[in-house]
C-alpha positions in Angstrom: 69.9 88.8 100.2 73.7 87.9 100.9 76.0 88.1 97.6 77.3 84.9 96.9 81.0 85.3 95.6 82.1 83.1 92.7 84.9 81.0 92.7 88.1 82.3 93.5 91.5 80.9 92.0 93.7 81.3 94.9 93.6 79.3 98.3 95.6 81.7 99.9 96.4 85.3 100.2 100.1 85.8 100.7 101.3 88.5 98.5 99.3 90.9 96.1 101.9 90.4 93.8 100.0 87.0 92.6 96.7 89.3 92.0 95.9 90.6 88.4 94.2 93.7 87.4 90.7 92.1 87.0 91.1 90.2 90.4 91.7 93.5 92.4 89.0 94.9 90.8 86.8 92.3 91.8 87.8 92.5 95.7 87.1 96.2 95.6 83.8 95.7 93.9 82.7 93.0 96.7 84.1 95.4 99.2 81.3 97.7 98.1 78.9 95.3 98.7 80.4 94.5 102.2 80.3 98.3 103.1 76.7 98.5 102.3 75.8 95.5 104.4 77.8 97.0 107.0 76.0 100.4 106.7 72.6 98.5 106.8 73.7 96.0 109.8 72.7 93.3 107.2 73.6 89.6 108.6 75.9 88.0 106.3 76.9 84.0 106.2 79.4 83.6 104.0 81.6 82.4 106.9 78.9 80.9 108.9 80.2 77.4 110.4 83.8 78.3 110.2 86.6 78.9 112.4 89.3 82.0 111.7 92.5 81.8 114.0 94.6 84.9 114.3 98.7 84.5 114.9 100.4 87.6 115.5 103.8 87.3 116.7 104.2 91.1 115.8 102.0 94.0 117.3 98.6 95.0 115.7 95.8 97.1 116.3 93.9 97.9 113.5 94.8 95.0 111.3 94.0 92.2 113.9 91.0 94.0 115.1 89.9 94.2 111.5 89.8 90.8 110.9 88.0 89.7 113.7 85.1 92.3 112.9 85.4 91.2 109.3 85.1 87.5 110.3 82.2 87.9 112.7 80.3 90.0 110.2 80.3 87.3 108.0 79.5 84.5 110.5 82.8 82.9 111.4 84.1 82.1 114.8 87.2 83.9 115.9 90.1 82.6 118.2 93.2 84.3 119.0 96.6 82.6 119.4 99.2 84.7 121.5 102.4 83.5 120.7 103.9 84.4 124.2 101.4 82.4 126.1 101.5 79.5 123.4 103.9 76.4 123.1 105.9 78.6 120.5 107.9 79.9 123.4 108.6 76.2 124.6 110.2 75.6 121.1 107.4 74.3 119.3 107.9 75.1 115.6 105.6 77.3 113.3 105.0 74.3 111.1 104.1 72.2 114.2 101.6 75.0 115.7 99.7 75.3 112.2 99.2 71.3 112.2 97.8 71.6 115.6 95.6 74.7 114.6 94.4 72.3 111.6 93.7 69.7 114.0 91.7 71.9 116.1 89.3 72.6 113.2 90.9 76.2 112.1 89.6 76.9 108.8 91.2 80.2 108.1 94.7 81.2 109.5 95.4 84.9 109.6 99.2 85.1 110.2 101.5 88.2 111.1 105.4 87.2 111.4 108.6 89.1 112.1 110.1 86.7 109.4 109.4 87.0 105.8 108.0 84.0 104.1 106.5 82.5 107.5 102.7 82.8 105.9 104.1 80.8 103.0 105.6 78.2 104.7 102.1 78.0 106.9 100.2 77.7 104.0 102.1 74.5 102.7 101.1 72.8 105.8 97.6 74.2 106.5 94.8 72.4 104.6 92.5 75.8 104.8 93.1 79.3 104.0 96.4 81.4 104.9 96.2 85.2 104.9 99.5 87.3 105.6 98.7 89.9 107.8 102.2 91.2 107.5 105.6 89.3 107.2 108.9 91.1 108.3 109.8 93.7 105.5 108.2 91.6 102.8 104.2 92.0 102.2 101.0 93.3 103.9 98.5 92.4 100.9 95.2 93.1 102.9 96.7 96.8 103.7 97.5 97.4 100.3 94.0 96.4 99.2 92.4 98.6 101.6 94.8 101.5 100.4 93.8 100.9 97.1 90.1 100.7 98.1 90.4 104.1 99.8 92.1 105.7 96.8 89.4 104.4 94.3 86.7 106.0 96.5 88.5 109.1 97.1 90.4 110.0 93.8 88.2 112.0 91.7 90.4 111.0 88.6 90.4 107.1 89.4 93.2 104.8 90.0 94.5 104.7 86.4 97.0 107.4 85.7 96.9 108.8 89.4 100.1 110.0 90.9 100.6 108.2 94.2 103.8 109.4 96.3 104.9 107.0 99.3 107.3 108.9 101.4 109.5 107.8 104.2 111.2 104.2 105.2 110.6 102.5 102.0 113.0 99.6 102.2 112.0 98.2 105.4 108.4 98.8 104.8 106.1 95.7 103.6 103.2 98.3 103.1 105.2 100.1 100.7 106.4 97.1 98.9 102.6 95.7 98.7 101.5 99.1 97.6 103.6 99.4 95.0 102.5 96.2 93.4 98.8 96.8 93.7 99.0 100.5 92.6 100.8 100.0 89.5 98.7 96.9 88.6 95.6 99.0 88.7 97.4 101.5 86.5 98.8 104.0 89.1 102.2 105.8 88.9 104.3 105.5 92.0 107.0 107.7 93.3 108.9 106.4 96.2 110.7 109.0 98.2 113.1 108.9 101.5 116.6 108.6 102.4 119.0 107.1 100.1 119.7 104.3 102.7 116.1 103.6 102.9 115.3 103.4 99.1 115.3 99.8 97.5 116.9 98.6 94.1 113.6 98.1 92.3 115.2 95.3 90.0 115.1 93.1 93.2 112.3 94.9 95.3 109.7 94.7 92.4 111.3 92.1 90.2 108.4 91.8 87.5 108.0 95.5 87.4 111.6 96.4 86.8 111.2 95.0 83.4 108.4 97.8 82.8 110.7 100.6 84.5 113.8 99.8 82.6 112.0 99.3 79.4 111.2 102.9 79.0 107.6 102.9 80.0 106.6 106.3 79.7 106.0 107.4 82.1 107.8 104.8 84.1 105.3 102.6 86.7 107.5 103.4 89.6 110.0 106.4 90.2 112.7 106.6 93.0 114.0 109.9 94.5 115.4 111.3 97.6 114.1 114.7 96.9 110.6 115.6 98.5 109.9 118.4 96.6 110.2 116.5 93.2 108.4 113.3 94.7 105.5 115.7 95.9 104.8 117.8 92.9 101.4 117.2 91.5 100.9 114.3 93.3 97.3 113.1 93.8 97.8 111.3 96.9 100.7 111.0 99.4 101.1 108.1 101.9 103.7 108.7 104.6 105.2 105.9 106.6 106.7 105.7 110.0 110.4 104.7 110.5 110.7 100.9 111.1 112.7 101.4 114.3 112.4 97.7 115.0 114.1 96.8 111.9 117.0 99.3 112.4 119.8 99.0 115.1 121.8 102.1 116.0 124.1 100.3 118.1 127.3 98.1 117.4 128.4 97.2 113.8 130.8 99.0 111.6 130.9 102.6 110.3 129.8 101.2 107.1 126.8 99.5 108.5 126.0 102.7 110.8 126.1 104.8 107.5 123.4 102.3 106.2 120.9 103.1 109.0 119.9 106.7 107.4 119.6 110.0 109.1 119.4 110.7 112.5 115.6 111.3 113.6 116.1 115.1 113.8 117.8 115.0 110.2 115.0 112.8 108.9 112.2 115.3 110.3 114.0 118.3 108.6 114.4 116.5 105.4 111.1 114.4 105.1 108.5 115.3 107.3 105.0 116.1 105.6 103.9 119.3 106.5 101.4 121.8 105.3 104.1 123.9 103.4 105.2 120.6 101.6 101.9 119.3 100.9 101.2 122.4 99.1 103.4 120.9 96.3 100.9 118.5 95.6 97.4 118.8 93.7 95.0 121.2 95.2 92.8 118.3 96.0 95.5 115.8 97.0 94.6 113.2 100.0 96.8 112.1 102.6 97.3 108.5 103.7 99.0 106.5 106.6 98.7 103.0 107.2 99.4 103.5 110.9 100.7 103.7 113.5 101.2 107.2 113.1 104.4 109.1 115.0 102.9 112.4 114.7 105.6 115.3 114.9 108.0 112.4 113.0 106.8 111.7 109.6 103.9 114.0 109.5 102.5 116.7 111.5 99.3 116.9 113.5 98.1 119.4 111.2 98.1 117.4 108.2 97.3 113.9 109.6 94.3 115.5 111.3 93.5 118.0 108.4 90.6 118.2 106.0 92.9 116.4 103.2 93.8 113.4 105.5 91.9 110.2 104.8 93.6 108.2 107.4 90.7 107.1 109.4 88.7 106.1 106.2 92.0 103.9 105.7 90.9 102.2 109.1 87.3 101.8 108.4 87.8 100.6 104.8 89.9 97.9 106.2 87.0 95.8 107.4 84.7 95.6 104.2 87.9 95.0 102.2 88.8 91.9 104.7 85.2 90.7 104.7 85.5 90.7 100.6 88.7 88.6 100.7 87.3 86.3 103.2 84.2 85.5 101.4 86.5 84.9 98.1 88.7 82.8 99.7 85.7 81.0 101.2 84.0 80.7 98.0 87.3 79.0 96.6 87.2 76.3 99.1 83.6 75.5 98.5 84.0 75.2 95.0 86.6 72.7 95.0 86.0 70.9 98.5 89.6 71.6 99.8 90.4 75.2 98.0 92.2 75.8 94.7 96.1 76.1 95.0 97.7 79.3 94.3 
């Protein structure tokens, strides 16, 4: 028998910052049910008769394919709009494109965009449901939910009180920001580590959490450090991130600007690559995550990424039931109100 999700109060998924702890738990619990259906190849119909369109203006393998698999597993029709072959290259605005998709009968729009805030703009002009599949350096909510699900399944101690270190180019990573939100909301302690030039100011990066940190929470919800040994010490989980080269430029500009671009690739490898020796500083049962794509030899060695403590492929696989859960919840919200409840 198919599980019918109760009404969900959000019309769109634009950022995990808007999800409360009980809502995160609800997504993860429903993902368990979806995973069971996938294992038994049980047919589901939460999205039967609905049309999902993906609009990705940045490259993607895992996110786009897992959304397609998830939507089809729920009975939806799936179409892909390729920006290079669409009227966007002729100067059509994102808003006009979104309105066109709505007129063609799209019910769900999954959008990835190089500009932060683009999915939110689309949501204001789309009567169905918009899911942010990554916008600039802002947010990647379904990746954070997938990572949270992976951690919940693999950490023996659970999420509450777990020590999670995120290592790498934090400032330019939408994955890091979304994970910091979801992990702390779920009760984990987060340490952000990387070169000083790539570490954010928490007060502006996570404004609602900044008050908890500045207020002297013991221990603080988010720590920031440039010292990798400190960051890895007693960690339950370590997530490495690739360098966001597409958001950096080492040509032109002033010397001051060049200094903010961070270390050279060789210097980064020397100071921040996750090796087996460095991983030994974490707890003996610590797990290793990476949202992909992985640049082996730069942010992580092959020995670690393919080792027994790596759950990187689990993250990929878990993206399907988590995205199924999110799609089902949004669909239930729309069915409950006729047109969807606004965020």
